[in-house]
Structure formats: C-alpha cells, structure tokens
All heavy atoms as an XYZ file, in Angstrom:
940
protein
N      93.357    105.431    114.742
C      93.706    105.988    113.446
C      94.652    105.070    112.687
O      94.660    105.067    111.479
C      94.352    107.360    113.620
N      95.419    104.276    113.409
C      96.443    103.454    112.776
C      95.904    102.125    112.264
O      96.416    101.567    111.313
C      97.573    103.231    113.784
C      98.643    102.302    113.307
C      99.530    102.710    112.328
C      98.755    101.026    113.808
C     100.522    101.862    111.874
C      99.743    100.172    113.374
C     100.614    100.596    112.402
O     101.581     99.758    111.952
N      94.856    101.606    112.878
C      94.388    100.254    112.575
C      93.404    100.197    111.417
O      93.379     99.232    110.674
C      93.757     99.623    113.845
C      93.144     98.283    113.542
C      94.795     99.489    114.936
N      92.601    101.242    111.222
C      91.550    101.121    110.221
C      92.031    100.981    108.782
O      91.406    100.258    108.003
C      90.509    102.240    110.360
C      90.963    103.591    109.941
C      91.448    104.567    110.735
C      90.984    104.114    108.613
N      91.779    105.668    109.992
C      91.500    105.421    108.684
C      90.615    103.608    107.360
C      91.655    106.233    107.560
C      90.781    104.422    106.247
C      91.291    105.711    106.356
N      93.123    101.627    108.324
C      93.492    101.458    106.911
C      93.832    100.014    106.519
O      93.338     99.532    105.496
C      94.681    102.401    106.719
C      94.511    103.432    107.788
C      93.931    102.690    108.951
N      94.647     99.282    107.298
C      94.912     97.912    106.866
C      93.675     97.019    106.915
O      93.492     96.155    106.057
C      95.987     97.411    107.825
C      96.118     98.404    108.899
C      95.479     99.667    108.441
N      92.805     97.254    107.892
C      91.600     96.431    108.000
C      90.624     96.745    106.864
O      90.097     95.836    106.215
C      90.940     96.614    109.382
C      89.593     95.911    109.445
C      91.862     96.104    110.484
N      90.383     98.030    106.611
C      89.488     98.404    105.514
C      90.089     97.993    104.170
O      89.370     97.511    103.283
C      89.199     99.906    105.538
C      88.282    100.427    104.429
C      86.935     99.706    104.442
C      88.094    101.927    104.564
N      91.388     98.159    104.014
C      92.041     97.735    102.767
C      91.889     96.250    102.530
O      91.637     95.796    101.403
N      92.037     95.470    103.600
C      91.842     94.021    103.481
C      90.396     93.712    103.101
O      90.146     92.878    102.240
C      92.204     93.337    104.801
C      91.730     91.924    104.860
C      92.311     90.838    104.278
C      90.548     91.447    105.507
N      91.558     89.713    104.524
C      90.468     90.066    105.283
C      89.553     92.062    106.256
C      89.437     89.297    105.781
C      88.525     91.287    106.754
C      88.478     89.918    106.515
N      89.460     94.384    103.752
C      88.039     94.164    103.454
C      87.749     94.436    101.975
O      87.043     93.674    101.317
C      87.166     95.051    104.347
C      85.726     95.162    103.931
C      84.957     93.849    103.910
O      85.378     92.872    104.574
O      83.927     93.780    103.219
N      88.300     95.503    101.445
C      88.086     95.820    100.030
C      88.789     94.810     99.128
O      88.198     94.292     98.178
C      88.574     97.233     99.728
C      87.790     98.368    100.387
C      88.545     99.691    100.223
C      86.395     98.466     99.826
N      90.061     94.519     99.414
C      90.851     93.649     98.534
C      90.321     92.221     98.488
O      90.399     91.563     97.456
C      92.313     93.649     98.987
N      89.762     91.761     99.593
C      89.281     90.369     99.606
C      88.043     90.179     98.743
O      87.666     89.057     98.435
C      89.034     89.894    101.027
C      87.790     90.420    101.671
C      87.657     89.949    103.124
N      86.382     90.338    103.672
C      85.288     89.584    103.644
N      85.342     88.389    103.099
N      84.175     90.018    104.159
N      87.417     91.279     98.344
C      86.221     91.195     97.502
C      86.455     91.804     96.130
O      85.582     92.428     95.548
C      85.047     91.888     98.206
C      84.620     91.186     99.475
C      83.461     91.882    100.116
C      83.076     91.207    101.415
N      82.020     91.972    102.118
N      87.677     91.617     95.628
C      88.006     92.036     94.262
C      88.358     90.779     93.484
O      89.222     89.998     93.896
C      89.190     93.029     94.248
C      88.834     94.297     95.018
C      89.581     93.359     92.809
C      89.993     95.257     95.190
N      87.695     90.613     92.373
C      87.914     89.423     91.538
C      87.990     89.830     90.073
O      87.516     90.880     89.673
C      86.761     88.435     91.722
C      86.626     87.933     93.132
C      85.489     86.966     93.258
N      85.362     86.516     94.635
C      84.293     85.952     95.127
N      83.241     85.745     94.363
N      84.261     85.589     96.394
N      88.574     88.932     89.302
C      88.525     89.107     87.854
C      87.083     88.881     87.391
O      86.343     88.107     88.019
C      89.434     88.094     87.158
C      90.910     88.378     87.295
C      91.754     87.473     87.938
C      91.476     89.538     86.774
C      93.109     87.718     88.054
C      92.825     89.791     86.883
C      93.637     88.877     87.521
O      94.976     89.118     87.630
N      86.677     89.504     86.290
C      85.304     89.297     85.791
C      84.957     87.823     85.584
O      83.839     87.409     85.870
C      85.283     90.070     84.470
C      86.298     91.163     84.667
C      87.392     90.524     85.519
N      85.929     87.024     85.164
C      85.668     85.602     84.926
C      85.402     84.831     86.223
O      84.860     83.740     86.200
C      86.832     84.973     84.163
C      88.114     84.886     84.971
C      89.267     84.241     84.195
N      90.460     84.139     84.993
C      91.400     85.064     85.101
N      91.271     86.196     84.410
N      92.453     84.885     85.860
N      85.787     85.408     87.361
C      85.603     84.745     88.652
C      84.316     85.147     89.366
O      83.972     84.551     90.383
C      86.762     85.105     89.596
C      88.111     84.656     89.133
C      89.184     85.125     90.089
O      89.335     86.346     90.265
O      89.842     84.252     90.677
N      83.631     86.148     88.857
C      82.438     86.645     89.541
C      81.365     85.563     89.621
O      81.166     84.788     88.687
C      81.885     87.883     88.830
C      82.786     89.093     88.885
C      82.899     89.729     90.263
O      82.211     89.300     91.205
O      83.689     90.684     90.391
N      80.711     85.512     90.762
C      79.598     84.597     91.003
C      78.417     85.443     91.476
O      78.423     86.662     91.332
C      79.974     83.566     92.080
O      80.230     84.256     93.310
C      81.207     82.752     91.678
N      77.454     84.812     92.101
C      76.310     85.547     92.651
C      76.721     86.377     93.865
O      76.012     87.310     94.247
C      75.205     84.571     93.031
N      77.868     86.059     94.460
C      78.369     86.804     95.618
C      78.699     88.233     95.187
O      79.356     88.444     94.174
C      79.619     86.104     96.160
C      80.180     86.707     97.414
C      79.578     86.490     98.642
C      81.321     87.497     97.374
C      80.095     87.038     99.801
C      81.853     88.051     98.528
C      81.233     87.815     99.743
O      81.738     88.357    100.881
N      78.223     89.196     95.942
C      78.438     90.597     95.578
C      79.849     91.016     95.998
O      80.210     90.939     97.166
C      77.387     91.518     96.240
C      77.652     92.969     95.878
C      75.991     91.112     95.818
N      80.633     91.455     95.025
C      82.005     91.896     95.267
C      82.135     93.374     94.917
O      81.306     93.931     94.190
C      83.001     91.096     94.403
O      82.699     91.329     93.021
C      82.940     89.598     94.700
N      83.193     93.982     95.433
C      83.454     95.385     95.091
C      83.818     95.518     93.624
O      83.500     96.520     92.990
C      84.546     95.964     95.982
C      84.106     96.091     97.416
C      84.645     95.272     98.398
C      83.134     97.003     97.783
C      84.226     95.362     99.721
C      82.704     97.104     99.093
C      83.253     96.280    100.055
O      82.838     96.367    101.354
N      84.483     94.507     93.084
C      84.852     94.580     91.668
C      83.615     94.525     90.777
O      83.596     95.133     89.705
C      85.837     93.468     91.304
O      85.382     92.210     91.744
N      82.568     93.852     91.209
C      81.335     93.825     90.416
C      80.574     95.144     90.579
O      79.999     95.662     89.630
C      80.452     92.659     90.813
C      79.232     92.566     89.906
C      78.516     91.268     89.969
N      78.145     90.926     91.332
C      77.190     90.075     91.640
N      76.527     89.469     90.684
N      76.910     89.802     92.876
N      80.575     95.702     91.791
C      79.862     96.952     92.042
C      80.557     98.157     91.403
O      79.904     99.025     90.825
C      79.731     97.200     93.540
C      78.829     96.253     94.313
C      78.933     96.523     95.810
C      77.390     96.374     93.842
N      81.880     98.206     91.546
C      82.643     99.373     91.107
C      83.419     99.156     89.818
O      83.902    100.106     89.218
C      83.641     99.780     92.202
C      83.083    100.065     93.589
C      84.209    100.275     94.580
C      82.178    101.274     93.543
N      83.609     97.909     89.440
C      84.535     97.562     88.373
C      85.892     97.278     88.994
O      86.243     97.870     90.027
N      86.664     96.382     88.404
C      87.944     96.005     89.002
C      88.907     97.173     89.209
O      89.567     97.272     90.241
C      88.532     94.989     88.014
C      87.378     94.482     87.233
C      86.374     95.599     87.207
N      88.972     98.083     88.257
C      89.898     99.214     88.368
C      89.558    100.141     89.521
O      90.428    100.536     90.299
N      88.287    100.497     89.635
C      87.858    101.381     90.721
C      87.990    100.688     92.071
O      88.348    101.325     93.068
C      86.426    101.854     90.500
C      86.333    102.916     89.463
C      85.934    102.761     88.169
C      86.661    104.297     89.624
N      85.990    103.967     87.505
C      86.431    104.925     88.381
C      87.121    105.060     90.687
C      86.652    106.287     88.173
C      87.335    106.415     90.488
C      87.103    107.010     89.248
N      87.692     99.403     92.123
C      87.825     98.660     93.381
C      89.290     98.614     93.822
O      89.602     98.826     95.001
C      87.260     97.253     93.221
N      90.188     98.363     92.865
C      91.617     98.393     93.182
C      92.038     99.777     93.658
O      92.810     99.910     94.609
C      92.456     98.011     91.960
C      92.683     96.547     91.680
C      93.436     96.378     90.363
C      93.416     95.868     92.796
N      91.542    100.800     92.981
C      91.867    102.172     93.367
C      91.389    102.505     94.767
O      92.098    103.158     95.533
N      90.196    102.041     95.116
C      89.665    102.290     96.458
C      90.526    101.603     97.511
O      90.905    102.215     98.521
C      88.218    101.809     96.547
N      90.852    100.338     97.287
C      91.681     99.600     98.248
C      93.066    100.238     98.347
O      93.582    100.461     99.453
C      91.797     98.134     97.832
N      93.668    100.539     97.213
C      94.990    101.165     97.210
C      94.984    102.541     97.846
O      95.922    102.922     98.554
N      93.917    103.299     97.615
C      93.807    104.627     98.216
C      93.738    104.561     99.733
O      94.403    105.331    100.436
N      92.953    103.630    100.229
C      92.849    103.452    101.680
C      94.207    103.080    102.259
O      94.637    103.604    103.304
C      91.800    102.373    102.018
C      91.925    101.894    103.439
C      90.399    102.891    101.750
N      94.910    102.201    101.590
C      96.200    101.772    102.106
C      97.263    102.856    101.953
O      98.168    102.955    102.778
C      96.579    100.437    101.475
C      95.691     99.354    102.081
C      95.374     98.201    101.180
O      95.387     98.314     99.973
N      95.055     97.065    101.781
N      97.142    103.706    100.962
C      98.047    104.855    100.841
C      97.822    105.827    102.001
O      98.781    106.360    102.578
C      97.846    105.554     99.500
N      96.558    106.052    102.349
C      96.254    106.880    103.516
C      96.862    106.249    104.761
O      97.420    106.933    105.617
C      94.726    107.088    103.666
C      94.377    107.681    105.024
C      94.199    107.961    102.548
N      96.774    104.927    104.857
C      97.376    104.221    105.988
C      98.870    104.452    106.084
O      99.415    104.627    107.184
N      99.545    104.474    104.941
C     100.973    104.741    104.935
C     101.245    106.151    105.450
O     102.141    106.354    106.286
C     101.546    104.565    103.527
C     103.025    104.889    103.349
C     103.904    103.975    104.200
C     103.418    104.790    101.890
N     100.476    107.105    104.984
C     100.656    108.494    105.437
C     100.384    108.634    106.933
O     101.134    109.318    107.643
C      99.760    109.436    104.638
C     100.068    109.544    103.147
C      99.029    110.418    102.456
C     101.465    110.072    102.918
N      99.336    107.998    107.417
C      99.027    108.037    108.846
C     100.159    107.411    109.648
O     100.609    107.954    110.668
C      97.680    107.330    109.144
C      97.484    107.097    110.634
C      96.517    108.118    108.571
N     100.641    106.274    109.185
C     101.749    105.606    109.866
C     103.010    106.452    109.894
O     103.709    106.516    110.917
N     103.301    107.130    108.804
C     104.479    108.002    108.754
C     104.317    109.180    109.713
O     105.271    109.566    110.392
C     104.717    108.507    107.332
C     105.042    107.406    106.372
S     106.479    106.479    106.885
C     107.335    106.390    105.375
N     103.107    109.729    109.772
C     102.852    110.836    110.696
C     103.008    110.377    112.148
O     103.583    111.099    112.972
C     101.448    111.397    110.466
N     102.531    109.189    112.440
C     102.680    108.641    113.793
C     104.154    108.450    114.123
O     104.616    108.792    115.211
C     101.911    107.314    113.932
C     100.402    107.601    113.948
C     102.326    106.550    115.183
C      99.536    106.362    113.841
N     104.908    107.902    113.186
C     106.338    107.676    113.407
C     107.062    108.995    113.656
O     107.900    109.096    114.564
C     106.954    106.955    112.204
N     106.740    110.005    112.871
C     107.392    111.310    113.028
C     107.006    111.945    114.354
O     107.843    112.434    115.097
C     107.009    112.214    111.858
C     107.556    113.587    111.990
C     108.841    113.986    111.763
C     106.848    114.754    112.404
N     108.969    115.329    112.003
C     107.752    115.825    112.405
C     105.530    114.986    112.770
C     107.384    117.109    112.753
C     105.163    116.265    113.108
C     106.086    117.310    113.103
N     105.703    111.916    114.657
C     105.202    112.564    115.874
C     105.774    111.942    117.141
O     106.002    112.625    118.125
C     103.693    112.501    115.901
C     103.071    113.067    117.149
C     101.841    113.862    116.834
N     101.117    114.238    118.009
C     101.229    115.422    118.592
N     102.013    116.320    118.092
N     100.515    115.710    119.660
N     105.999    110.644    117.122
C     106.463    109.938    118.316
C     107.966    109.646    118.300
O     108.461    108.925    119.170
C     105.667    108.650    118.513
C     104.220    108.913    118.806
N     103.780    109.364    120.017
C     103.123    108.832    118.010
C     102.466    109.526    119.981
N     102.048    109.219    118.766
N     108.670    110.200    117.340
C     110.123    110.058    117.288
C     110.599    108.626    117.165
O     111.583    108.235    117.789
N     109.905    107.842    116.353
C     110.274    106.433    116.184
C     111.524    106.303    115.325
O     111.874    107.210    114.576
C     109.116    105.656    115.553
C     107.895    105.580    116.409
S     106.610    104.645    115.558
C     105.415    104.464    116.859
N     112.147    105.147    115.431
C     113.307    104.873    114.587
C     112.832    104.635    113.153
O     111.633    104.638    112.877
C     114.040    103.625    115.104
O     113.289    102.452    114.814
N     113.761    104.378    112.266
C     113.417    104.122    110.874
C     112.817    102.737    110.659
O     112.314    102.445    109.574
C     114.650    104.299    109.996
C     115.186    105.728    109.897
C     116.442    105.754    109.034
C     114.140    106.672    109.335
N     112.859    101.887    111.680
C     112.329    100.527    111.555
C     110.829    100.557    111.243
O     110.362     99.877    110.334
C     112.620     99.705    112.830
C     111.877     98.382    112.824
C     114.110     99.484    112.983
N     110.080    101.338    111.999
C     108.627    101.401    111.832
C     108.236    101.856    110.428
O     107.493    101.150    109.728
C     108.037    102.314    112.918
C     106.549    102.410    112.913
C     105.775    101.449    113.532
C     105.917    103.479    112.304
C     104.390    101.540    113.545
C     104.533    103.584    112.316
C     103.773    102.612    112.930
N     108.705    103.021    109.951
C     108.315    103.419    108.594
C     108.856    102.478    107.516
O     108.218    102.299    106.480
C     108.873    104.833    108.428
C     109.754    105.081    109.578
C     109.454    104.063    110.629
N     109.998    101.859    107.756
C     110.541    100.923    106.766
C     109.602     99.733    106.589
O     109.368     99.277    105.460
C     111.931    100.449    107.188
N     109.055     99.232    107.677
C     108.102     98.124    107.592
C     106.851     98.567    106.840
O     106.338     97.839    105.988
C     107.748     97.590    108.994
C     108.973     96.922    109.622
C     106.578     96.609    108.927
C     108.805     96.567    111.093
N     106.361     99.763    107.143
C     105.170    100.266    106.452
C     105.414    100.412    104.958
O     104.562    100.048    104.141
C     104.741    101.609    107.040
C     104.342    101.634    108.511
C     103.855    103.032    108.891
C     103.304    100.596    108.831
N     106.555    100.948    104.598
C     106.882    101.134    103.179
C     107.017     99.780    102.483
O     106.479     99.575    101.386
C     108.160    101.980    103.017
C     107.870    103.424    103.457
C     108.673    101.936    101.586
C     109.109    104.285    103.616
N     107.713     98.845    103.106
C     107.873     97.511    102.521
C     106.515     96.845    102.324
O     106.231     96.309    101.249
C     108.764     96.640    103.412
C     108.894     95.181    102.979
C     109.611     95.095    101.637
C     109.626     94.378    104.034
N     105.669     96.888    103.345
C     104.348     96.270    103.247
C     103.537     96.910    102.123
O     102.883     96.210    101.339
C     103.613     96.401    104.580
N     103.581     98.220    102.020
C     102.827     98.934    100.990
C     103.350     98.602     99.596
O     102.567     98.386     98.661
C     102.870    100.452    101.244
O     102.350    100.709    102.554
C     102.057    101.213    100.219
N     104.655     98.528     99.433
C     105.228     98.189     98.123
C     104.883     96.763     97.704
O     104.585     96.514     96.529
C     106.744     98.388     98.136
C     107.219     99.838     98.174
C     108.737     99.891     98.327
C     106.770    100.598     96.930
N     104.925     95.827     98.645
C     104.568     94.445     98.318
C     103.107     94.350     97.890
O     102.778     93.646     96.930
C     104.838     93.529     99.511
C     106.304     93.286     99.843
C     106.443     92.525    101.163
C     107.014     92.549     98.719
N     102.239     95.066     98.589
C     100.827     95.053     98.229
C     100.606     95.751     96.885
O      99.848     95.263     96.045
C      99.993     95.717     99.321
C      98.491     95.683     99.106
C      97.977     94.248     98.998
C      97.791     96.410    100.231
N     101.270     96.868     96.677
C     101.138     97.589     95.404
C     101.561     96.706     94.232
O     100.950     96.740     93.155
C     101.964     98.875     95.442
N     102.581     95.907     94.451
C     103.033     94.967     93.409
C     101.903     94.013     93.034
O     101.657     93.756     91.854
C     104.255     94.191     93.888
C     104.768     93.191     92.887
C     105.999     92.449     93.460
N     106.502     91.499     92.517
C     106.119     90.206     92.471
N     105.229     89.755     93.326
N     106.625     89.403     91.575
N     101.194     93.502     94.035
C     100.069     92.603     93.759
C      98.948     93.323     93.032
O      98.318     92.767     92.133
C      99.540     91.998     95.063
O     100.499     91.143     95.627
N      98.696     94.572     93.397
C      97.657     95.342     92.714
C      98.014     95.548     91.244
O      97.168     95.415     90.363
C      97.443     96.690     93.386
C      96.705     96.623     94.703
C      96.705     97.704     95.571
C      96.002     95.495     95.102
C      96.024     97.669     96.777
C      95.324     95.441     96.302
C      95.332     96.537     97.130
O      94.652     96.486     98.312
N      99.254     95.880     90.985
C      99.692     96.085     89.600
C      99.578     94.776     88.824
O      99.082     94.755     87.688
C     101.131     96.645     89.554
C     101.703     96.591     88.151
C     101.152     98.072     90.104
N     100.008     93.696     89.432
C      99.921     92.396     88.759
C      98.465     92.010     88.482
O      98.149     91.484     87.421
C     100.632     91.317     89.564
C     102.159     91.487     89.560
C     102.876     90.469     90.454
N     102.430     89.109     90.284
C     102.828     88.266     89.322
N     103.715     88.666     88.437
N     102.356     87.041     89.256
N      97.574     92.298     89.437
C      96.144     92.017     89.211
C      95.635     92.874     88.050
O      94.940     92.378     87.165
C      95.332     92.296     90.474
C      93.863     92.016     90.300
C      93.359     90.757     90.543
C      92.988     93.011     89.882
C      92.000     90.493     90.380
C      91.637     92.765     89.711
C      91.143     91.489     89.957
N      95.965     94.145     88.079
C      95.523     95.053     87.023
C      95.981     94.643     85.643
O      95.295     94.883     84.652
N      97.111     93.994     85.574
C      97.642     93.521     84.283
C      97.176     92.107     83.941
O      97.572     91.568     82.909
C      99.167     93.559     84.305
C      99.707     94.965     84.338
C     101.195     94.969     84.248
N     101.673     96.338     84.190
C     102.946     96.657     84.220
N     103.877     95.725     84.324
N     103.302     97.928     84.162
N      96.384     91.517     84.826
C      95.876     90.170     84.569
C      96.900     89.079     84.818
O      96.775     87.980     84.270
N      97.899     89.354     85.639
C      98.993     88.399     85.843
C      98.811     87.497     87.068
O      99.609     86.589     87.270
C     100.327     89.147     85.968
C     100.716     89.989     84.740
C     101.981     90.777     85.021
C     100.888     89.093     83.524
N      97.802     87.745     87.878
C      97.561     86.874     89.021
C      96.655     85.728     88.597
O      95.831     85.870     87.696
C      96.905     87.642     90.170
C      97.697     88.786     90.797
C      96.923     89.375     91.969
C      99.063     88.316     91.266
N      96.806     84.585     89.238
C      95.970     83.437     88.906
C      94.507     83.705     89.244
O      93.616     83.279     88.520
C      96.467     82.193     89.644
N      94.277     84.424     90.355
C      92.902     84.723     90.749
C      92.891     85.902     91.716
O      93.931     86.308     92.237
C      92.252     83.511     91.411
O      92.770     83.317     92.707
N      91.687     86.395     91.975
C      91.529     87.471     92.938
C      91.874     87.048     94.357
O      92.149     87.901     95.204
N      91.881     85.755     94.605
C      92.244     85.252     95.941
C      93.658     85.697     96.308
O      93.957     85.948     97.473
C      92.103     83.716     96.003
C      92.640     83.158     97.313
C      90.660     83.304     95.803
N      94.513     85.824     95.320
C      95.878     86.277     95.588
C      95.900     87.694     96.151
O      96.782     88.034     96.943
C      96.733     86.182     94.320
C      97.019     84.750     93.906
C      97.978     84.654     92.740
O      99.031     85.331     92.772
O      97.663     83.920     91.796
N      94.935     88.521     95.766
C      94.844     89.866     96.342
C      94.477     89.787     97.819
O      95.003     90.539     98.636
C      93.784     90.702     95.624
C      94.175     91.351     94.325
C      93.026     92.196     93.800
C      95.417     92.187     94.469
N      93.570     88.893     98.146
C      93.170     88.708     99.541
C      94.381     88.308    100.379
O      94.622     88.864    101.449
C      92.076     87.647     99.644
C      91.661     87.355    101.062
C      90.675     86.201    101.109
C      90.424     85.832    102.540
N      90.183     84.457    102.769
N      95.157     87.372     99.881
C      96.350     86.916    100.606
C      97.358     88.060    100.746
O      97.917     88.277    101.825
C      96.992     85.699     99.898
C      98.323     85.337    100.510
C      96.029     84.507     99.946
N      97.564     88.815     99.686
C      98.497     89.950     99.743
C      98.022     90.994    100.752
O      98.828     91.546    101.508
C      98.646     90.577     98.356
N      96.714     91.253    100.789
C      96.167     92.218    101.743
C      96.298     91.705    103.177
O      96.538     92.486    104.099
C      94.715     92.526    101.413
N      96.162     90.411    103.377
C      96.355     89.832    104.711
C      97.811     89.972    105.150
O      98.090     90.286    106.312
C      95.942     88.361    104.723
C      94.440     88.165    104.623
C      94.027     86.734    104.348
O      94.901     85.878    104.045
O      92.816     86.453    104.423
N      98.738     89.728    104.234
C     100.156     89.887    104.558
C     100.475     91.339    104.882
O     101.204     91.633    105.828
C     101.012     89.378    103.393
C     100.920     87.886    103.215
C     101.527     87.400    101.908
O     101.782     88.169    100.993
N     101.757     86.098    101.825
N      99.907     92.256    104.100
C     100.083     93.685    104.347
C      99.583     94.043    105.747
O     100.282     94.685    106.520
C      99.323     94.484    103.277
C      99.100     95.934    103.629
C     100.084     96.886    103.424
C      97.888     96.356    104.166
C      99.870     98.217    103.746
C      97.666     97.675    104.483
C      98.668     98.604    104.277
O      98.454     99.917    104.603
N      98.365     93.624    106.047
C      97.779     93.943    107.352
C      98.622     93.354    108.484
O      98.847     94.006    109.503
C      96.342     93.435    107.425
N      99.108     92.138    108.297
C      99.948     91.517    109.318
C     101.235     92.284    109.559
O     101.629     92.516    110.708
N     101.880     92.702    108.481
C     103.113     93.483    108.619
C     102.855     94.827    109.287
O     103.603     95.246    110.174
C     103.761     93.706    107.250
C     104.515     92.534    106.658
C     104.867     92.799    105.195
C     105.763     92.239    107.454
N     101.787     95.496    108.875
C     101.468     96.805    109.447
C     101.120     96.665    110.931
O     101.551     97.479    111.756
C     100.323     97.479    108.656
C      99.798     98.700    109.372
C     100.809     97.854    107.260
N     100.377     95.638    111.272
C     100.008     95.432    112.682
C     101.214     95.027    113.530
O     101.265     95.324    114.725
C      98.919     94.372    112.803
C      97.644     94.727    112.106
S      96.842     96.121    112.861
C      95.344     96.155    111.942
N     102.174     94.358    112.925
C     103.370     93.938    113.656
C     104.389     95.066    113.812
O     105.257     95.006    114.692
C     104.024     92.757    112.948
N     104.283     96.089    112.991
C     105.283     97.167    112.985
C     105.486     97.825    114.349
O     106.640     98.039    114.753
C     104.934     98.213    111.925
N     104.439     98.135    115.115
C     104.684     98.750    116.430
C     105.446     97.825    117.383
O     106.300     98.277    118.144
C     103.279     99.043    116.974
C     102.401     99.062    115.794
C     103.013     98.126    114.795
N     105.158     96.535    117.320
C     105.853     95.578    118.179
C     107.321     95.484    117.794
O     108.205     95.487    118.656
C     105.197     94.188    118.093
O     103.824     94.314    118.471
C     105.901     93.187    118.976
N     107.581     95.415    116.494
C     108.974     95.358    116.031
C     109.705     96.643    116.432
O     110.850     96.595    116.891
C     109.034     95.131    114.505
C     110.458     95.214    113.999
C     108.404     93.783    114.149
N     109.043     97.781    116.291
C     109.638     99.058    116.704
C     109.971     99.037    118.192
O     111.059     99.444    118.603
C     108.672    100.213    116.395
C     109.054    101.546    117.005
C     110.291    102.183    116.389
O     110.670    101.807    115.265
O     110.875    103.069    117.033
N     109.048     98.564    119.001
C     109.258     98.501    120.452
C     110.435     97.578    120.789
O     111.287     97.933    121.617
C     107.978     98.017    121.142
C     108.104     97.897    122.612
N     108.157     98.997    123.443
C     108.206     96.804    123.412
C     108.286     98.584    124.688
N     108.315     97.260    124.693
N     110.479     96.416    120.168
C     111.587     95.480    120.410
C     112.912     96.082    119.963
O     113.933     95.938    120.641
C     111.322     94.150    119.695
C     110.167     93.325    120.236
C     109.890     92.146    119.315
C     110.437     92.855    121.660
N     112.913     96.748    118.810
C     114.124     97.382    118.295
C     114.637     98.438    119.277
O     115.814     98.484    119.586
C     113.851     98.002    116.926
C     115.028     98.724    116.362
C     115.222    100.068    116.287
C     116.195     98.136    115.788
N     116.421    100.346    115.705
C     117.051     99.186    115.390
C     116.609     96.826    115.580
C     118.284     98.971    114.795
C     117.843     96.604    114.970
C     118.659     97.674    114.591
N     113.723     99.280    119.763
C     114.137    100.315    120.743
C     114.674     99.667    122.003
O     115.639    100.181    122.592
C     112.955    101.223    121.064
C     112.719    102.254    120.006
C     112.130    103.497    120.640
C     112.314    104.617    119.652
N     112.535    105.869    120.210
N     114.089     98.559    122.426
C     114.581     97.856    123.609
C     115.987     97.344    123.416
O     116.829     97.448    124.316
N     116.277     96.812    122.244
C     117.627     96.320    121.946
C     118.614     97.474    121.932
O     119.695     97.392    122.527
C     117.649     95.561    120.594
C     119.063     95.307    120.122
C     116.866     94.258    120.711
N     118.245     98.565    121.271
C     119.133     99.720    121.178
C     119.373    100.320    122.571
O     120.499    100.657    122.926
C     118.546    100.795    120.217
C     118.471    100.242    118.796
C     119.337    102.083    120.266
C     119.801     99.782    118.213
N     118.313    100.452    123.378
C     118.463    100.983    124.724
C     119.331    100.086    125.594
O     120.115    100.542    126.403
C     117.091    101.170    125.392
C     116.288    102.300    124.751
O     116.885    103.118    124.025
O     115.066    102.352    124.990
N     119.193     98.767    125.390
C     119.981     97.807    126.168
C     121.467     97.872    125.799
O     122.328     97.785    126.656
C     119.440     96.398    125.963
C     120.148     95.362    126.767
N     119.988     95.261    128.129
C     121.012     94.397    126.411
C     120.742     94.266    128.582
N     121.375     93.716    127.544
N     121.745     98.032    124.518
C     123.121     98.083    124.030
C     123.786     99.392    124.462
O     124.966     99.423    124.791
C     123.165     97.906    122.487
C     124.545     98.167    121.945
C     122.696     96.524    122.118
N     123.030    100.461    124.424
C     123.586    101.778    124.743
C     123.775    101.938    126.204
O     124.384    101.776    127.032
C     122.628    102.871    124.304
C-alpha cells in the first residue's frame, strides 16, 4: 500500500509535457491534457501522503516519517504549480521532481528506523 503511490505518480509525471514538447510519443498530457494529467499525478501522490500518514499513526512512528512525506509532497507540488504556470523549462523537470519525491518517500522508512535506533540508543 505504501509503494504504489510514488511509483504510479512518477509514471504519470514522467509522461507530462508542455504542448510545444509533444512528439509522436504518447504522453498523458496529450491524452488527458496537461491540467488533467497533472491532477491525476497529484491526486495519486496526495493519496500516497494520506496512506503514509495512516501508516505512521497506526505504527506509532516518530514525526520524522511524516515530516519526510510532507516535505517530499510539498516539493513535488511546487513543481506541479510551476509547470501549470509555464515556469519550468520543460516537462523533463517534472520527471526529475517525481523521481526526487519517490526517492524521499522510499527512504522515509529507513530514516525512521535509523532515527528510532539513535533515540533508543541514547535513552
């Protein structure tokens, strides 16, 4: 349940381009339009944030885990807003932002585990 949102979000975001960048390659932005494609990717990643928060609450995690999820989501949302306003150089920047998001989200459990180990060791 935890892994699919960042992976699906990356899959969607990597195939979103500005209309001027479209080629014969079929992208989600060409199929759905850039706005709907962004909404789909953002929606999936919002669900991922909610799932991650539920996991953190259910398993009594420290604030480190949800903080990483929130930071990753905000950084990605910033890229989505910038794309929507036409401020990114290309759609490739969305792919990179989605990869960074996925990396942070995937690293969050490890960072949480290391953090708990440090706290347990100190206490």
